[in-house]
C-alpha positions in Angstrom: 0.0 0.0 0.0 2.8 2.4 0.8 4.5 1.7 -2.6 1.3 2.6 -4.4 0.5 5.5 -2.1 -2.8 3.9 -1.1 -3.9 5.1 2.3 -5.8 2.7 4.6 -9.1 4.1 5.9 -9.4 4.9 9.5 -12.4 4.0 11.6 -14.5 0.9 11.5 -14.1 -1.7 10.2 -10.4 -1.9 11.0 -9.9 -4.7 8.6 -11.3 -8.1 7.5 -10.2 -11.6 6.9 -11.8 -13.9 4.3 -11.5 -17.7 5.1 -12.0 -20.1 2.2 -11.4 -23.3 4.3 -12.6 -24.6 7.6 -9.5 -24.5 9.9 -10.9 -27.5 11.8 -10.8 -29.5 8.5 -7.6 -28.3 6.9 -4.0 -28.2 8.2 -3.1 -24.7 9.4 -0.4 -24.3 6.7 -3.0 -25.2 4.0 -5.8 -22.8 5.1 -6.6 -20.4 2.2 -7.4 -16.9 3.4 -7.0 -13.2 2.5 -6.2 -10.3 4.8 -8.2 -7.2 3.8 -7.6 -3.6 4.5 -10.4 -1.2 3.6 -9.5 1.6 1.1 -11.4 4.5 -0.4 -14.0 3.5 -3.0 -12.2 5.5 -5.7 -9.0 3.5 -5.3 -8.3 1.9 -8.7 -8.4 -1.9 -8.9 -4.8 -3.3 -9.3 -3.0 -6.6 -8.8 0.7 -6.8 -8.3 2.6 -9.8 -6.8 0.6 -11.2 -3.8 -1.3 -8.0 -3.2 -4.3 -6.5 -5.0 -6.9 -3.8 -4.7 -10.2 -5.4 -5.6 -13.9 -4.9 -4.8 -15.4 -7.3 -2.3 -18.8 -8.3 -3.8 -21.9 -7.5 -1.8 -23.8 -10.5 -0.5 -26.7 -11.6 1.6 -25.0 -12.7 4.8 -25.9 -14.5 8.0 -23.8 -12.8 10.8 -23.0 -13.0 14.4 -21.3 -10.3 16.5 -18.7 -11.4 19.0 -17.4 -9.3 21.8 -14.1 -10.3 23.4 -11.0 -12.2 22.4 -10.6 -14.3 19.3 -10.7 -17.5 21.4 -14.5 -16.9 21.4 -14.7 -17.2 17.6 -14.6 -21.0 17.3 -17.8 -21.4 19.3 -19.4 -18.4 17.4 -18.6 -20.1 14.0 -20.3 -23.3 15.3 -23.4 -21.4 16.3 -23.5 -19.4 13.1 -23.1 -22.3 10.7 -25.6 -24.3 12.8 -28.1 -21.5 12.3 -27.3 -21.2 8.5 -27.9 -24.9 7.9 -30.9 -25.3 10.2 -32.7 -22.4 8.4 -32.2 -23.9 4.9 -29.4 -21.7 3.8 -26.1 -22.8 2.2 -22.8 -20.9 2.4 -22.0 -19.3 -1.0 -18.5 -17.8 -0.5 -15.7 -17.3 2.0 -16.6 -16.6 5.6 -15.7 -13.1 6.6 -14.4 -11.8 9.9 -15.0 -8.0 10.1 -12.9 -6.4 12.9 -15.1 -3.6 14.1 -13.2 -2.7 17.2 -9.6 -3.8 17.7 -6.3 -2.4 18.7 -3.0 -3.6 20.0 -3.3 -1.3 23.0 -6.9 -2.3 23.6 -7.7 -5.2 26.0 -9.0 -8.3 24.1 -12.2 -8.3 26.1 -13.1 -5.0 24.4 -12.6 -6.3 20.8 -15.7 -6.6 18.6 -15.7 -8.9 15.6 -18.6 -9.6 13.2 -18.5 -13.0 11.6 -20.4 -13.1 8.2 -21.3 -16.0 6.0 -22.5 -15.2 2.5 -25.6 -17.4 2.0 -28.1 -18.5 -0.6 -30.8 -21.2 -0.8 
C-alpha cells in the first residue's frame, strides 16, 4: 500500500479476513485466506505480486457479532453455521471476519468482531 500511495481508511471496520477453508478440517499451513484492509471507493483496482486492490462483492449474509478475544470465535462459528444450515441456507462464499473494534493497546475483552457467512438457498 505504501509503494502505491494507497492510504488505509481509519475507523470501522479496522480490517477483514476472508476464510476459504474450515480451519478445523484443513491443516493450518494449508488454510486459504485473505487479509483485507479497507480503502477508499475511488482507489483503482490493481493486482501486483501477492497484493491486490479489488472490490469485495456484496452478498446476503448471516452474521454474528462477538465481543471479546478471538478465542471466542470458534464457538461463534459453530453457532452461526448451525443457524445457517438449520434455516435452509447454504454458504456461498468465503466466511468473513470483520474487525469492528480492535487495537494492540486495547484489552482483548473490548474487541468486537462480526462473523459473516454469505448465504443463498
